[in-house]
C-alpha positions in Angstrom: -0.2 -0.3 -0.3 1.7 3.5 -1.2 2.4 5.2 2.0 0.6 8.8 1.2 -2.9 5.8 0.8 -1.5 4.8 4.1 -1.0 8.2 5.9 -4.4 9.3 4.2 -6.5 6.5 5.3 -4.5 6.1 9.3 -5.7 10.2 9.2 -9.2 9.7 8.9 -9.8 6.8 11.0 -8.1 8.8 13.7 -10.4 12.1 13.3 -13.8 9.9 13.5 -12.5 10.4 17.3 -13.0 13.9 17.4 -16.3 14.1 17.5 -16.4 12.1 20.7 -13.6 14.0 22.7 -16.1 16.9 21.7 -18.8 14.9 24.0 -16.9 15.2 27.0 -15.3 18.7 26.2 -19.2 19.8 26.2 -20.3 18.4 29.2 -17.3 17.2 31.4 -18.9 16.6 34.6 -21.8 14.8 33.2 -19.2 12.2 31.5 -17.5 11.9 34.7 -20.9 11.4 36.8 -21.9 8.3 34.2 -18.9 6.6 34.2 -18.3 6.5 37.9 -21.8 5.3 38.1 -20.2 2.3 35.6 -17.8 1.8 37.3 -19.5 1.0 40.4 -21.9 -1.1 39.0 -18.7 -3.2 37.2 -17.4 -3.9 39.9 -20.4 -4.3 42.9 -20.0 -8.4 43.0 -16.2 -8.2 44.0 -14.9 -8.9 47.4 -14.2 -4.8 47.7 -17.6 -4.4 46.2 -19.3 -6.6 48.7 -17.6 -5.2 51.8 -18.3 -1.5 50.8 -21.9 -2.3 49.2 -20.8 -0.8 45.9 -24.2 -1.9 44.5 -26.3 0.4 46.8 -24.3 3.6 46.0 -26.5 5.7 43.8 -24.6 9.0 44.2 -20.9 10.3 44.7 -22.0 11.9 47.9 -22.4 7.9 48.9 -19.3 7.1 47.3 -17.2 9.4 49.1 -18.6 8.8 52.5 -18.3 5.4 52.5 -15.2 4.5 50.5 -11.7 5.3 51.6 -8.7 7.0 50.5 -6.0 4.2 49.3 -2.6 4.3 48.8 -0.7 1.0 47.1 0.4 0.0 50.6 -3.1 -0.3 51.6 -4.2 -2.0 48.6 -1.6 -4.0 48.1 -2.4 -7.5 50.0 -5.4 -7.3 47.4 -3.6 -6.6 44.6 -0.9 -9.6 45.9 -3.8 -12.2 46.4 -4.3 -11.2 42.6 -1.2 -12.0 41.4 -1.0 -15.0 43.2 -4.2 -16.3 40.8 -7.4 -15.2 42.9 -9.8 -13.2 40.7 -13.1 -10.7 40.9 -11.1 -9.3 44.6 -11.3 -5.6 43.0 -12.2 -5.8 39.5 -15.2 -7.8 37.3 -12.7 -9.4 35.2 -9.6 -11.0 35.6 -6.2 -9.6 35.5 -3.1 -11.2 34.3 -0.9 -8.1 33.9 1.5 -5.7 36.5 3.0 -2.8 35.8 5.7 -2.9 37.7 6.8 0.7 38.9 10.2 2.4 38.9 9.4 3.3 42.9 11.3 6.4 42.5 9.3 7.5 45.7 9.9 4.2 47.2 12.1 1.5 47.2 10.0 -1.2 47.3 8.2 -2.2 43.9 4.7 -1.6 43.1 2.8 -4.1 40.8 -0.2 -2.0 39.7 -2.9 -3.9 38.0 -3.6 -3.3 34.8 -7.0 -4.8 33.1 -7.9 -5.9 29.7 -10.9 -2.9 29.6 -7.6 -0.7 31.2 -5.1 -1.5 28.0 -8.0 -0.8 25.4 -9.6 1.7 26.8 -7.3 3.9 28.5 -3.5 3.7 27.2 -4.2 2.1 23.6 -6.8 5.2 23.6 -4.6 7.6 24.9 -1.9 6.8 22.1 -4.7 6.8 19.6 -6.1 10.1 20.7 -2.7 11.2 21.2 -2.3 10.7 17.1 -5.6 12.0 16.7 -5.5 15.5 18.3 -2.1 16.2 16.6 -3.1 15.3 13.5 -5.9 17.5 14.3 -3.8 20.3 14.5 -1.8 19.6 11.7 -3.3 19.1 8.7 -0.3 18.9 6.1 1.2 16.3 8.9 3.2 13.6 7.0 3.5 11.4 10.5 2.7 8.0 8.7 4.6 8.0 6.1 7.6 6.7 8.5 7.5 5.4 11.5 7.9 6.8 15.0 10.9 5.7 17.2 9.9 4.7 20.6 11.8 4.5 23.5 10.7 2.9 26.4 11.4 0.4 29.6 14.3 -2.0 29.5 12.4 -5.2 31.1 10.9 -7.8 30.0 8.0 -9.4 30.6 8.4 -12.6 33.5 5.6 -14.8 34.8 4.7 -15.4 38.2 2.1 -18.0 38.8 0.3 -17.4 35.6 0.3 -13.4 35.7 2.8 -11.0 34.4 4.8 -8.3 35.1 7.0 -6.2 33.8 7.6 -2.0 32.7 4.0 -0.7 31.9 5.9 0.0 28.3 6.6 -3.5 28.0 3.4 -4.8 28.4 2.0 -2.6 26.1 4.8 -3.7 23.7 3.6 -7.1 24.3 -0.2 -6.4 24.1 0.0 -3.9 21.1 -2.0 -3.9 18.1 -0.6 -4.6 14.9 -1.5 -0.8 13.2 0.8 0.1 16.1 3.9 -2.4 15.6 4.0 -1.4 12.0 4.2 1.8 12.3 6.9 2.3 14.7 10.8 1.3 15.7 12.7 -0.5 16.8 11.4 -4.0 16.6 9.4 -5.6 19.5 12.7 -8.2 20.0 14.6 -4.9 20.9 12.5 -2.7 22.7 12.1 -5.8 25.2 15.5 -6.1 26.0 16.6 -6.0 29.7 19.9 -4.9 29.1 20.1 -1.3 28.6 23.5 0.1 27.1 23.2 -3.4 25.1 19.6 -2.2 24.0 21.0 1.1 23.1 23.5 -0.1 20.8 20.6 -2.2 19.4 18.3 0.4 18.8 20.9 3.1 16.8 21.8 0.4 14.9 18.6 -0.7 13.7 16.9 3.3 13.8 19.5 4.9 11.5 18.3 3.8 8.3 14.6 3.5 9.3 12.5 7.0 8.1 11.8 7.9 11.2 8.9 10.6 11.2 8.5 10.9 15.3 10.1 10.1 18.6 8.6 9.1 21.6 9.9 8.4 25.1 11.3 10.1 28.2 13.2 13.5 27.6 16.1 12.5 30.3 16.3 9.2 28.4 15.8 10.7 24.6 18.6 12.5 25.0 21.1 9.7 25.9 20.0 8.1 23.0 20.0 11.1 20.5 23.7 11.7 21.8 24.8 8.3 21.1 23.1 8.6 17.7 25.6 11.6 16.7 28.3 10.2 18.4 27.7 7.1 16.2 26.9 8.4 13.3 29.3 11.7 13.1 26.1 14.1 12.1 25.6 17.5 13.2 22.1 17.5 14.1 19.3 14.1 14.0 17.8 16.0 10.9 20.8 15.5 9.1 19.8 11.3 9.5 16.1 12.0 9.7 15.2 14.3 7.6 11.6 14.1 7.8 10.8 14.3 11.6 8.1 16.5 12.7 7.3 15.9 16.4 8.8 14.3 19.9 6.2 12.8 21.8 7.2 13.0 25.4 6.5 12.7 29.2 7.5 11.5 32.2 10.0 14.5 33.5 9.7 17.9 32.6 10.7 19.0 29.3 11.7 22.5 30.2 15.4 21.7 31.4 15.8 20.1 28.5 14.2 22.3 25.9 17.5 24.0 24.3 19.4 20.9 24.0 16.4 19.5 21.9 16.4 22.6 19.9 20.1 22.5 19.4 19.6 19.2 18.1 16.3 19.1 16.1 17.1 22.6 14.8 13.6 23.0 12.4 11.6 26.0 13.3 8.3 24.2 13.0 9.4 21.3 14.7 6.8 20.3 17.3 6.7 19.1 20.7 3.3 17.4 21.9 3.3 16.3 25.9 1.4 13.3 26.9 1.0 12.6 31.1 0.6 8.9 31.8 1.4 6.8 34.6 1.2 2.9 34.8 -2.0 3.7 36.5 -3.8 4.9 33.6 -3.5 7.6 30.7 -4.8 11.0 32.0 -3.6 13.8 29.9 -2.5 14.8 26.2 -1.4 18.4 24.9 -4.1 19.5 22.5 -2.6 22.2 20.9 0.6 23.4 19.1 3.3 25.5 21.2 1.2 24.7 24.4 2.2 23.4 27.8 -1.0 22.9 29.2 -2.4 19.0 29.1 -6.6 17.9 28.3 -7.8 16.3 31.0 -9.0 12.8 29.3 -12.4 12.2 30.8 -13.5 9.0 29.0 -10.9 6.5 30.0 -12.5 4.3 32.4 -10.9 7.2 35.0 -13.0 9.0 37.8 -11.3 11.5 39.2 -11.0 13.5 42.6 -8.5 16.3 43.4 -7.2 17.0 47.7 -6.0 20.5 47.8 -2.1 20.1 48.9 -3.1 22.9 51.5 -4.6 20.1 53.2 -3.2 17.0 52.2 -2.6 14.7 55.0 -3.9 16.9 57.6 -6.6 16.0 60.0 -8.6 18.6 57.8 -8.0 17.1 54.4 -10.7 17.6 51.7 -11.3 15.6 48.3 -13.3 17.2 45.8 -14.3 16.3 42.3 -13.3 17.7 39.0 -16.9 20.1 39.1 -15.1 21.8 42.5 -11.5 22.7 41.7 -10.0 26.2 41.4 -6.9 27.4 38.9 -4.1 27.6 39.9 -4.2 25.6 42.8 -1.9 22.6 43.2 -3.9 19.3 44.1 -2.7 15.8 44.6 -4.9 13.0 42.1 -7.6 10.7 43.5 -8.6 8.5 40.9 -11.2 5.4 40.5 -10.4 3.2 37.5 -11.8 0.2 34.9 -8.6 -1.8 36.4 -10.6 -1.8 40.0 -8.7 0.9 41.9 -10.9 2.6 44.1 -10.4 6.0 45.5 -6.7 5.5 44.9 -4.3 8.1 45.9 -1.6 8.2 42.5 0.8 10.3 44.1 1.2 13.0 41.6 0.2 16.5 41.8 -1.3 18.6 39.3 -2.8 22.6 38.9 -5.2 23.4 36.4 -5.1 26.5 33.7 -8.6 26.4 32.5 -11.5 25.0 33.4 -13.4 24.8 30.2 -11.8 22.5 29.0 -10.1 21.6 32.3 -6.4 21.5 31.3 -3.5 20.9 33.8 -0.1 20.8 34.1 1.8 18.5 35.9 3.7 19.8 39.0 4.8 17.1 40.5 4.6 14.3 43.6 3.1 14.2 46.6 6.4 12.4 48.3 8.7 15.0 46.0 8.8 18.5 47.1 10.6 20.8 49.9 8.9 21.5 52.9 11.2 21.6 55.8 10.9 25.1 56.0 7.2 26.0 55.6 8.9 27.0 51.4 6.6 24.5 50.2 8.8 23.9 46.8 7.3 22.0 43.8 9.2 20.2 41.7 7.4 23.2 38.7 9.1 25.8 40.7 12.8 24.0 40.3 12.3 22.6 37.1 11.4 26.4 35.5 14.2 27.5 38.1 16.8 25.3 36.2 15.7 26.5 32.2 15.5 30.3 33.5 19.4 29.9 34.9 20.4 27.7 32.0 19.2 30.4 29.4 20.9 33.1 30.8 24.4 31.6 31.6 24.2 29.5 28.3 24.3 25.9 30.3 22.8 22.8 29.8 22.2 19.9 32.7 21.4 16.1 32.3 19.9 16.0 35.5 19.5 17.5 39.5 18.4 16.7 42.7 17.8 19.0 45.4 17.9 18.0 49.9 17.3 20.5 52.6 20.2 21.3 54.7 18.7 21.0 58.4 19.0 24.0 61.3 21.4 22.8 63.5 21.0 25.7 66.0 23.9 27.5 65.2 23.4 27.9 60.9 20.2 28.2 59.7 18.8 26.1 56.6 19.3 26.2 52.8 18.6 23.8 49.9 21.9 21.8 48.8 21.7 20.9 44.8 23.7 18.3 43.7 23.6 19.1 39.3 25.2 17.9 36.3 25.9 20.1 33.7 26.2 19.1 30.0 28.1 22.5 29.3 28.8 24.3 32.7 28.2 27.9 33.1 31.4 30.7 32.8 30.5 32.1 36.2 29.0 29.7 38.4 27.8 32.4 40.5 26.0 34.3 38.1 24.1 31.0 37.6 23.7 30.2 41.5 22.0 33.6 41.6 19.9 33.4 38.6 18.8 30.6 40.3 18.0 31.4 43.6 16.6 34.6 42.2 13.8 33.1 39.7 12.5 30.7 42.3 11.9 33.8 44.7 9.5 34.8 41.8 8.0 31.4 40.9 7.5 30.8 45.0 6.1 33.3 47.2 6.4 31.0 50.4 10.4 30.4 49.3 10.5 34.1 48.4 9.2 34.8 52.3 12.2 32.3 54.0 14.9 33.3 52.0 14.1 37.2 52.4 17.4 39.0 54.2 18.3 35.7 54.5 15.7 35.4 57.7 15.3 31.4 57.6 17.2 30.0 54.5 20.5 30.6 53.2 21.4 31.0 50.1 20.9 27.4 48.2 24.4 25.5 47.6 25.4 23.7 44.2 27.3 20.9 43.9 28.4 20.1 40.5 28.2 16.1 40.2 31.3 14.8 37.9 30.5 13.7 34.3 28.0 10.1 34.8 27.2 10.4 38.4 23.2 10.1 38.0 23.8 7.7 35.3 26.0 5.8 37.6 23.3 6.4 40.5 20.7 4.8 38.4 23.4 1.6 37.4 24.3 1.1 40.5 20.4 1.3 42.2 19.4 -1.3 39.3 17.2 1.6 37.6 18.4 2.2 34.0 15.9 2.1 31.0 13.7 4.6 29.8 10.6 4.9 32.9 13.3 5.3 35.7 14.0 8.7 37.2 16.2 10.9 39.7 14.4 11.9 42.6 14.4 15.1 42.0 13.0 16.9 45.6 12.6 15.8 48.9 12.7 16.3 52.3 15.0 13.9 53.4 19.0 14.1 52.7 18.9 10.1 51.6 19.0 10.4 47.6 21.9 13.6 48.2 24.2 11.8 50.6 24.1 8.8 48.2 25.4 10.8 45.8 27.8 12.5 47.4 29.2 9.2 48.5 29.4 8.5 44.7 30.8 11.9 43.4 34.4 10.4 43.7 33.6 7.0 42.7 34.0 6.1 39.0 32.1 3.0 38.1 33.9 0.9 35.0 
């Protein structure tokens, strides 16, 4: 089939979905309420459905009153029983797939249930909608005349008692429809390789002669692949290898600290960047406009959303609200009820709404990945933006970073201590430090108040990481791969102290 015909047919099929998206844009709260009642009805005869008498729940108020907010640790015994072969515990259809999380907030692995409904009606639907929205905004796209270079996790699928687990990306590749495999590179065999460094070499070898029109993957790891590709080929930028590149679909970590590096690697004014927000628990939001940082919350993927204002999170006054009650520019922790049977599950991410009609969000961090030791309430969104600004001012480029508090000891005031690995160091570190600190104050009034006249916080401290420090830390902790991320912020010093102890240690 000629490539132009394939492109036209794929575009036509995907664009049919626009009408359904317009429905939840017009009636967001009604779509969510109906979805909740469907989820309750589907799970009413499960063990947990009977325990909480789902059958008698006829309103959101009863649902919220009767079913408690749940963390992974609280649901883990039920999930473990399902992994051992029991079914109908929290979801009506059999669950045999479990997405093993990277465990960035906890060293212990999490096994997130992935039902057939979640695969089809959430994860794959989200992937198709991403293409649908992109094509809707870019009528002259030739996306399907080539292939998408995907960079997923590094784990194979493992079987345990007739249930299967691995990175979410590995599960999606294992189950992906033929249309997705046909339009992707590298092959499934290479995508599912476990040893990360061998996998990178294999990806480069297989894809450098393909007609790649798009990328998909986590920005930090994709950057590693791109730079290795340029080293291998001796080219000056990626367009010399793949002249038909037109878009990069990214998610997993903030793009802000890496934006300028990507623009250098892809010197094409009309090149597009499209962000997604997905996790092991579900596919949540998609950038629906060109040149935007806001993500459209997708409301018909079998996920019912609730939100906890972060100013009450974890306190005796904690409150949980529906989508209909959210406000602009407030930080919320996300609570989800899903078509994999996770009811009122605390995801661990924080978002803020940038629009209420339609509902658009930005991911601001993790409930456990912020610093609030001195009342500064510093979020990952703040540090990412400030770092991008400081890099722009000083023409620096970073690879990765983490931040931890310096605790008061009775004599000294507190401070924030940074570990930053630079790809290109600033000419003057004092200028960089000043720009970073001042930008943080403009972005966060609580941080500004604590920094005023060094009243509570002294100026931030920057450690310049040796080359490959973060890579070595990930390798040492068996976390190499496309879904693993450095913990950006912490209220404790554990990550920072580990990195400092490795600072002089070169791993061969």
